N, C-alpha and C positions, 0 to 999 in steps of 0.2 A: 376192855382191848378192841371193840366193835368202834366205840366212840373215837379211841386215837386213830385207827384206821379210817373214819368219814372223817375226819377233822386233815390229813394230809391230802386223801383224796381233796376236797374242798380247795384246801391250798393250790393244789396242782392246776385244777381247773378256773381256780384266778387268775394264777399267774400265765396262763396262757390265754387268757382273754385278756388282760393287759399287754401282752407281747401282742397281739391282732391288733389290738387298736391303736398300741406303738407303731406297727409296720402299714396300717393304713392312713395315721397320720402322712408317714417319711412320705407315703404313695403321693397322699395329697399336696403335699410342698413341693414334691417331683413336677407332676401333674400342673402345678400353676409354675411353677418357674418356668415349665417349657412350653407353656402358653404363654408367659409373656414374653420369652425369649420368641418366639413365635411371630408374635403379633409386633414386636422393634423390629424384626425384620422386614417381614412385609411393609410395615411403615417406610422402613430406611429404602427398601427395593421400589414403592412406589414413588416415593420422593424424587431417587436418583432417577426415574422413567422419566418424571415431570421435568426435572430438572434437561434431562436429553432432550427436551420436546421443545423445551424453554430454548434451550441454546438454537438448536437447530433452526428455531423460528427467529431467530436474531438475526443469523445469518443468512437467511433470507432474507431479510430485512435489509440488511448491509448492502447485498446486490442490489436492490432494487432502489435505493437512496442514492447508488451509482451511476445508474442507469438514468434517474432520472434528475442528475445534476443535484443534489440535496447536500453543499456541504456542511449546512449546520448537524443536519440528523445524519450525518456520515460519524461529526468530531463527536457529539454528542454518544452515539455509541462505543464511545473510548472512554476509558479511565483517564482522568488527569493526569498520570504520568505516565501513560501507557507508551508502549517502544514500539519503532517499524523495524523493520532489520531486514532490505531487499539486497539483492545480491549485487557485490562488486558495490555497493555505496556507502557512503557515512551512514552512524547510524540516527533514527531522526526519534524525538525523542519529548512528547510534551502538545497540551491542543496545540501551543501556538503554530508549531513546525508541523506537526498533522495538517491542520487547515490547511497549509499551504502546502505540502504537498499533495492533499485533493485536488485543491482550488484549480492548480498543476494540471492535474488530471484527468479531472471532468472537459477541460477547454483542449483533449488533444481530438483533433479529428479524427471520426466516425470508431473511436472508441468498446468494446467490446469488453467485455470483460466477465469471466462467470467460474466459480469453483463447485466442486461436490466433493460434502463431508465422506472420509470412507469411515471415519467414528469419529463418535464423541464421550468421552471418560470421563464421568464423575467423581473426581476425586477426596473430596469433601465436600458441605454443606455449601461453600464458598469461593470453589478453585476446580473449573475444569478443564481439560485439555480436548481440542481439536485437532484432524489432521487431513488433511486428503490431496486434493488436485486442483489443477486451473488450467484454465486458456485464455489469451489475451490479445486481441488484433488491436489494430489503428491503421488509418491511413497513412503513407508519409509519400515525400514526392515520385519516390519510385513504383509504388502500390505500394501494395496491404504489406503490412510489417506483422508477423505473428511471435508468439512467444505461446511458453506451456511449463510446467512444472509442479514441485509439490508446496506446499505450504500447513505450517503448525498454527494456529491461535491455540494461547493462555487464556483462558476467560474466569472472570472475578465478578463476586456478584458483591455489589457495591448498594448496599440501603434497597436490597432485595429487588433489586436488577442486576444480571449478568453483561457483564460488561467486558471492551477489548482491553485487555492489560499486556499481549503479546502479540505480533501480527510476523512473521517471518515467512515470505514466500521466498522458493528460490527454482531458479530455472534451472532446465533440464535441455536446454537447449546449449548447442559446439559453442564455445566460446569462438568471438571472431576468430578469423583466419590473419594470421598476419598480413602487413599491408602489402597487396599485390607491387608488383614492379613497375615502373613507369612504362606507360605504351612506346615501341617503337613507331609509331605508324602517327602519323600527322593528325591533327585532328582541330576542324575548322567548323565555324557556325557562321550562315549568314544569318539578317537580321529578322528575315522572311521562314529558317527555320524553327526556330525561339518558340516554345513553348511555355505559356505564360501558366499558373494554377494560383491561386489564394494564397497566400501567407501569414498564417493566423495560429500563431507558435501560442501556448495557452500563458494570459496577462496581456497578449498585445492587441492595438487596434484590429479590426477590422479596416478594409481595402484597401490593403498590402499586394504585392504579387511577388512572384517569384521563377524564376527559369535557372533551370544548372547547365554551365557551359562545359564543365568539366566533371567527371569523377562521381564520386557517388558521397556529397556529405553527411550520409550516418552512416558509412563504413571506414573502415580504416585507408588511409589513403588521403593525397591530395586530390581537392576541388577546387570549382572555381561557382561560383553561382553571380547572379542578377538581383535585385530586391528594386520593385520599380515601386515606388511612394506618391500616395498624393499630399495635396498642400498642405503643412500645419500636423503633418502624420508622428506623434507623438512616438518615440521608441522608450519603452520604461527600462529603467535600471534594471544592469544583469550584468551576467559574466558567463566567460567560454573558460574550460579546462585548459583549450589547446587558446594558443595565438594565432589574432585576427589581420589578416589584410583588408585593409581597406582603403578604396577610390571613387570618387565623385566621378561620375559619366556626364549629366547634369543634372540641373537643380542649383540646390543649396543644402549645405548640411550643419543646422548647428551642434557640435559635439561637447559632452563635456565627460570628465573622469573624474570620477568619485565615487564615496561611497553611500550621500548623499544625492539628491535632484537640487541641483542652483543654477538656470541658463543664463544667469546673470554671469556665472564662470564659463559658460558654454565656450568654443573658440568655431569659428565660421568654417567651413572650409567649399569652394565652389570647384565647378568643373576641373575635372583633372589632378584635383590636389589628392594628397594622398597621408594615411595614417595608419600608422602600425599599431595595434594594442594587445599588447602582451597574454600570454594566461592570468586567466584570475581576477583580470586589473575591471573591475566594474567599472561601466560607462553608462552614457543615458543621450538621448540626442531628438532632435525636433527639425524635421524638413519645412522649408521657404518654398513656394511653386513643386509643382512635381519633380520629383526628384527620382534617378537611378544610381545605385550604390551598384559596386562592381565587390564583393566580397568572396576573399582565398583563404585557405591556408589548409590544415591534413585533419581529418577525419579520424574519429567521426565526432561531428559539430554539434557541440551540445548548449543550449540553453537555460541557462538557471535567474531564475527572477531573483529581483536584490543586491546586496553583496554579499561575497564571499566569507564565511566567518573563521 
């Protein structure tokens, strides 16, 4: 009987030992899994922090390239099929269009552009979002023109490098006021009262001068200005979203209206000659001798290089 009891007691102790071993194994497995999970989370967090730093550095680099007028470097920061969505403007898509936008932008006199990221969120190993605020200013005929707003940039990691896939700045400035009523007062300018400043739109040669006779070409409403251009000055192919009334005051102007430049098809205009150029009509010109042109229309008077699409 004692032997049977001893055998039962031994079995009970053995079962307890086996249960302890199994619990120890389970605990070890759970500990290992927890350790692996913590390690993976730490690695992911470290990777996201590293990506955030890399994107912030690329964003700062982008601003430096604009200040240094490095168009090639700016384009290289963008994905080949990147998109820019400006306020109140057509969509800009692809490297050639982005190059044209920045080629125009860096030629704006006195341009200062700065933005500050509010947050950079890495959504995945290859996609991130940056948003923040921006300020912009540049020189206009009537002084400094300023803008401010918010922006969103979507970044894609391509071949190990973060590149801009979408850039969407949105102005917070109030919309332009309705065209003011024409002044009931007589406006006159003698030649000695005219103030001439450099005429240097992006993509245009240097050497031109401009003076505003009436109104503000950059605001809604009627305007009248004069251009003083040197001999041989070449006005590149361009177009305006509004109509242009052009009168040659002195000198000679060879003016062509087509989507490509061909001076053999240009028509010659002399002092007193007038031309009406419809909205979105691409045109180009060249002067013979020092030439003064008078241009009038409805503002804002925008100059777009090339031909409209």
